[in-house]
C-alpha positions as CSV (number, residue, x, y, z in Angstrom):
1,M,-42.8,-40.5,-101.9
2,S,-46.1,-40.2,-103.0
3,Q,-48.1,-37.2,-103.9
4,T,-51.7,-38.6,-103.5
5,A,-52.4,-37.2,-100.1
6,A,-51.3,-33.6,-100.8
7,L,-53.3,-33.7,-104.3
8,R,-56.7,-34.8,-102.3
9,L,-56.1,-31.8,-100.0
10,R,-55.3,-29.6,-102.7
11,Q,-58.8,-30.8,-104.5
12,A,-60.6,-30.3,-101.1
13,I,-59.1,-26.8,-100.7
14,A,-60.6,-26.0,-104.3
15,R,-63.9,-27.7,-103.4
16,T,-64.1,-25.4,-100.2
17,E,-63.6,-22.4,-102.3
18,V,-66.3,-23.2,-104.5
19,A,-68.8,-24.3,-101.4
20,T,-68.2,-21.0,-99.7
21,R,-68.5,-18.7,-102.7
22,E,-72.3,-18.1,-102.5
23,R,-72.2,-18.3,-98.6
24,S,-72.4,-15.6,-96.4
25,L,-70.0,-15.0,-93.2
26,S,-72.0,-15.9,-90.0
27,G,-69.6,-14.5,-87.7
28,R,-68.9,-17.6,-86.2
29,R,-65.1,-18.3,-85.9
30,P,-63.6,-21.9,-86.1
31,E,-63.2,-21.9,-82.3
32,E,-66.8,-21.7,-82.0
33,A,-67.4,-24.8,-84.1
34,D,-70.1,-27.1,-83.0
35,D,-69.8,-30.9,-82.2
36,F,-71.6,-32.0,-85.1
37,L,-70.5,-29.9,-88.5
38,G,-67.4,-28.7,-87.6
39,T,-65.2,-25.7,-88.5
40,F,-66.5,-26.1,-92.1
41,A,-69.8,-24.3,-91.1
42,T,-67.6,-21.5,-89.6
43,D,-66.1,-18.4,-91.2
44,G,-62.9,-20.3,-90.9
45,A,-63.7,-22.0,-94.2
46,F,-63.6,-18.7,-96.1
47,G,-60.3,-18.4,-97.9
48,F,-59.1,-21.6,-96.0
49,D,-55.6,-22.4,-97.5
50,P,-53.4,-24.5,-95.3
51,F,-50.4,-24.7,-97.8
52,P,-48.3,-21.7,-97.2
53,F,-48.3,-22.6,-93.3
54,L,-47.4,-26.2,-94.4
55,Q,-44.7,-25.1,-96.3
56,A,-43.6,-22.6,-93.7
57,I,-43.4,-25.7,-91.3
58,Y,-41.6,-27.6,-93.7
59,D,-39.2,-24.7,-94.2
60,A,-38.6,-24.1,-90.6
61,G,-37.5,-27.6,-90.1
62,S,-40.7,-28.6,-87.9
63,R,-41.6,-32.1,-87.4
64,A,-45.4,-31.1,-86.6
65,V,-48.0,-33.6,-87.9
66,V,-51.2,-32.7,-89.4
67,I,-54.1,-34.2,-87.6
68,G,-57.9,-33.5,-87.2
69,Q,-59.8,-33.3,-90.5
70,V,-57.3,-32.1,-92.9
71,A,-55.5,-35.4,-91.9
72,G,-58.6,-37.1,-92.6
73,I,-58.9,-35.4,-96.2
74,M,-55.5,-36.6,-96.9
75,H,-56.5,-40.0,-96.4
76,G,-59.5,-39.6,-98.6
77,S,-62.5,-38.3,-96.3
78,T,-64.9,-36.2,-98.3
79,E,-66.0,-33.8,-95.5
80,L,-64.6,-30.5,-95.7
81,T,-63.0,-28.6,-92.9
82,G,-62.0,-24.8,-92.2
83,D,-59.0,-25.4,-89.6
84,L,-55.8,-26.9,-89.6
85,D,-54.7,-28.6,-86.3
86,L,-51.4,-30.0,-85.6
87,L,-49.5,-32.5,-83.1
88,W,-46.1,-31.7,-82.3
89,D,-43.7,-32.9,-79.6
90,G,-43.4,-29.9,-77.0
91,T,-39.7,-29.5,-77.1
92,P,-38.0,-26.2,-76.9
93,E,-36.4,-27.0,-80.4
94,E,-40.0,-27.7,-81.9
95,A,-41.4,-24.9,-80.3
96,H,-38.7,-22.7,-82.0
97,A,-39.4,-24.1,-85.6
98,L,-43.2,-23.6,-85.1
99,R,-42.6,-19.9,-84.0
100,D,-40.7,-19.4,-87.3
101,A,-43.1,-21.1,-89.2
102,L,-45.9,-18.9,-87.5
103,A,-44.2,-15.6,-88.1
104,L,-43.4,-16.5,-91.6
105,C,-47.1,-16.9,-92.0
106,G,-48.1,-13.5,-90.6
107,C,-49.0,-14.6,-87.2
108,T,-48.5,-11.4,-84.9
109,G,-49.4,-12.6,-81.6
110,L,-47.5,-15.5,-81.0
111,P,-49.3,-18.4,-78.9
112,D,-48.0,-19.6,-75.7
113,L,-46.5,-22.7,-76.9
114,D,-45.9,-23.9,-72.9
115,R,-49.3,-25.3,-73.0
116,S,-50.7,-28.6,-74.3
117,Q,-53.0,-27.0,-76.8
118,V,-53.1,-23.5,-77.9
119,G,-55.0,-22.0,-80.7
120,Y,-53.0,-20.0,-83.7
121,R,-54.2,-17.9,-86.5
122,V,-52.1,-17.0,-89.7
123,T,-52.8,-15.9,-93.1
124,G,-55.0,-18.8,-94.6
125,A,-55.5,-20.9,-91.7
126,S,-56.3,-21.2,-88.0
127,G,-56.4,-24.2,-85.7
128,D,-54.6,-25.9,-82.7
129,L,-51.4,-26.8,-81.8
130,C,-51.5,-29.8,-79.7
131,T,-49.0,-31.6,-77.6
132,P,-49.0,-35.2,-76.1
133,A,-49.6,-33.5,-72.8
134,L,-53.0,-32.8,-74.1
135,A,-55.6,-35.6,-72.6
136,W,-57.0,-37.6,-75.5
137,G,-59.1,-39.8,-73.3
138,A,-57.3,-43.1,-72.6
139,M,-54.9,-42.9,-75.7
140,D,-51.3,-42.1,-75.8
141,V,-50.8,-39.7,-78.8
142,A,-47.1,-39.4,-78.5
143,P,-46.4,-42.7,-80.7
144,C,-48.4,-40.9,-83.6
145,L,-45.4,-38.4,-84.2
146,T,-43.1,-41.3,-85.0
147,S,-45.9,-43.3,-86.9
148,A,-46.7,-40.2,-89.0
149,Q,-46.9,-40.6,-93.1
150,T,-45.6,-38.2,-95.4
151,T,-46.7,-36.8,-98.6
152,R,-44.7,-34.4,-101.2
153,D,-46.6,-31.5,-102.4
154,P,-46.2,-30.6,-106.0
155,A,-44.8,-27.2,-104.8
156,G,-41.8,-29.2,-103.5
157,F,-42.4,-29.4,-99.8
158,T,-43.2,-32.3,-97.6
159,V,-46.0,-32.7,-95.3
160,R,-46.3,-35.1,-92.3
161,Y,-49.8,-36.2,-91.5
162,A,-51.2,-38.8,-88.9
163,A,-51.4,-42.3,-90.1
164,L,-54.8,-43.6,-90.9
165,D,-55.1,-46.0,-87.7
166,D,-53.8,-43.5,-85.4
167,L,-56.2,-41.0,-86.9
168,I,-59.0,-43.2,-86.5
169,R,-58.1,-44.0,-82.8
170,M,-57.6,-40.2,-82.2
171,R,-61.4,-39.6,-83.4
172,R,-62.9,-42.4,-81.3
173,A,-61.0,-41.2,-78.4
174,L,-62.4,-37.7,-78.6
175,G,-65.8,-39.1,-79.0
176,R,-67.9,-36.0,-80.1
177,P,-70.4,-36.7,-82.8
178,K,-68.2,-35.6,-85.9
179,D,-65.4,-37.6,-84.4
180,Q,-67.3,-40.7,-84.7
181,R,-69.1,-40.0,-87.8
182,R,-65.4,-39.3,-89.4
183,A,-64.0,-42.2,-87.7
184,D,-66.6,-44.5,-89.3
185,E,-65.9,-43.0,-92.7
186,L,-62.1,-43.2,-92.3
187,A,-62.4,-47.1,-91.2
188,R,-64.5,-47.7,-94.3
189,L,-61.4,-46.4,-96.5
190,R,-59.2,-49.1,-95.0
191,T,-61.2,-51.6,-96.4
């Protein structure tokens, strides 16, 4: 199993730290991100470090899949982000594993995992937990759970992330300006 995707993400997190070092807090939370710049332009980029939560997900036995811009970065996108979005199957077993991972990473107000999309916040990261029940335009995202790719982080845990073609389709289905731009970038990476 390759470490390339995990190393790309580690490099992006280091770039995010450098890029935010001279920036002032804006008071904008990641959930207030605009449809053009995304969460990198919010305070979510300050101290963004998804690795403790990704390890907790692995340790808890969760099969959640990284989606959104973190998955894009793992495929080679150069745009930075300030949130970690995950796709999970919505089953009670997976909800239990995600609750364990959230608690391990300092989430004191556990989100309602009976919803198709719910925000979360842990030390170092925040984002959305999405199930296939969430409307993705005309796209059925359930197959993205089984077609996910894996990478091995140098710290010794595995991360599951959306396959490139699935991620491009997800971006196109969402249709926001940042998603179209990022889908175009990802499509160029394919060639």
